[in-house]
Structure formats: structure tokens, C-alpha cells
N, C-alpha and C positions, 0 to 999 in steps of 0.2 A: 647417415643412416637414420637419424631422427625424422627426416623428411619422409622416408618410406613408410614408417609407422603411422605418421599423421595422415597420409593419403589412404592408407589401408583401413583405418579405423571406421570410416563411414560405411565401407563395404561390409565389414564384419558386423556392425550394428544392424544394417539392413538385412543381412542374412539371418541373424538371430531373431529379429522381429518377424520376418516372414515365416520362419520355422515354428515359432510359437503360435502364430496366427493359424497355421495349418493344423497344428495339434489341437487347438481350441475348437476347431470345426470338424472333428473326426466323424466319419460316417458311422452311425449307430444302428442297432437292430431296429429301432422304431423308425428310422429313416428308410430302411429297406422294406420292412414288412407291415408297419403300422404299430398300433399300441393297444394294450389292454384297456377295456372300458368297463363301466358299470353296467350290470345286467339289465337295469331298467331302461337303458338307452337303446337296446337292441330292437331293430325293426322286425326281425324274424329269428327263428331258431331252426338250425339244421341238425338233424340227427344222423350221425354216421354209424353205419353197421358194416358187416363183413363184405357186403357187395358194393359199397361205395368206393369209387375210383377217383372221383373228382368233385370239387365244389366250385360253383360259380358265384362270384360276388361282384359288386360294383365298387370302384374306387370311391371313398367317402362314405361307404355304408358301414353300419355297426350291426354285427351279427353274433348271436350266441351259437356256438358249435358244441354239441354233446357227442361224446364217444364213450359209451358205457357209463361208468360212474364219474368220468372226468368231463369237465366242460370249461370253456373259455368264452368270454365275450370280448370281441375284437373290433377295433375301429380300423378299417382298411384304408390308410392314407399314405402308405409307403410307395416306393418307386418300383418295387418288384411286380412284374406282371404275372408271375407264377412261382409258386414255391410249395414245398412239402408241408402238410398240416403239422407234422411233428416239430417244425420250427417254432410254432406257437403253442402247441399242445403236445408235450413230450410223450404222453401216454398213447398217442395215436400212432397208427401204422404209417411208416414213411412212404408207403405206396399211394397214399391219398394225396392228390395234388389240389392246391387252391389256385384257381384262375381269377385274376382281378381284371375286370373290364374297365376301360377308361371311363371317367366320369363324363356324362353327356352334358354339354354346355349349350344353352340356347333353347 
């Protein structure tokens, strides 16, 4: 019986190490949508009003988005190609979509 446990130990150790590695690299909100940035880094400002249905940005672009009294400066470097503005600016209408165009290379 002792021989069974000895051969099983490396498998258990490998499984635990693999599981901890996956947990350390969990997908985060910034991986998906990008991250907040300093207002001075914004290349442009977009004002959202009642008629706004979508916003177009480029991957890698930093933009300030104003919606009434609420605003956010955002660096769009996530993997999502489209998402609701309310994901990054909770005061915004969920009906406004952000479309992130791929970064042009070359």
C-alpha cells in the first residue's frame, strides 16, 4: 500500500501547482475592458447625451467620456471588441455600446 501513495504523490503535487497557477492568472475586468487612466493622458473627449447609441474607439487609445456630471478617462487595451458603457461608467445608460477597433499595425 505504501508504494501506491508514493506513486500518487507527484500527481497530486502537479495538480495543486497547476491549480494555483491558474488562480494566479485569473481574467480580470482590466484584461477584458482596459483600465482607468489619468485625465491628462486622454487624446480626446467624448460627450454622451440622450441620442448617443454607440462610441467608437481604437485599441490602445485613451479617451475621456462624459455623461452628464459623470466622467471617466479610460485606456482601451482589453480584449473585448464591444461592451456597454455602463461597465466602466455605472451612471451611464446600458444602451450605449462602446466598439473598440483593432489597433492598426504598420
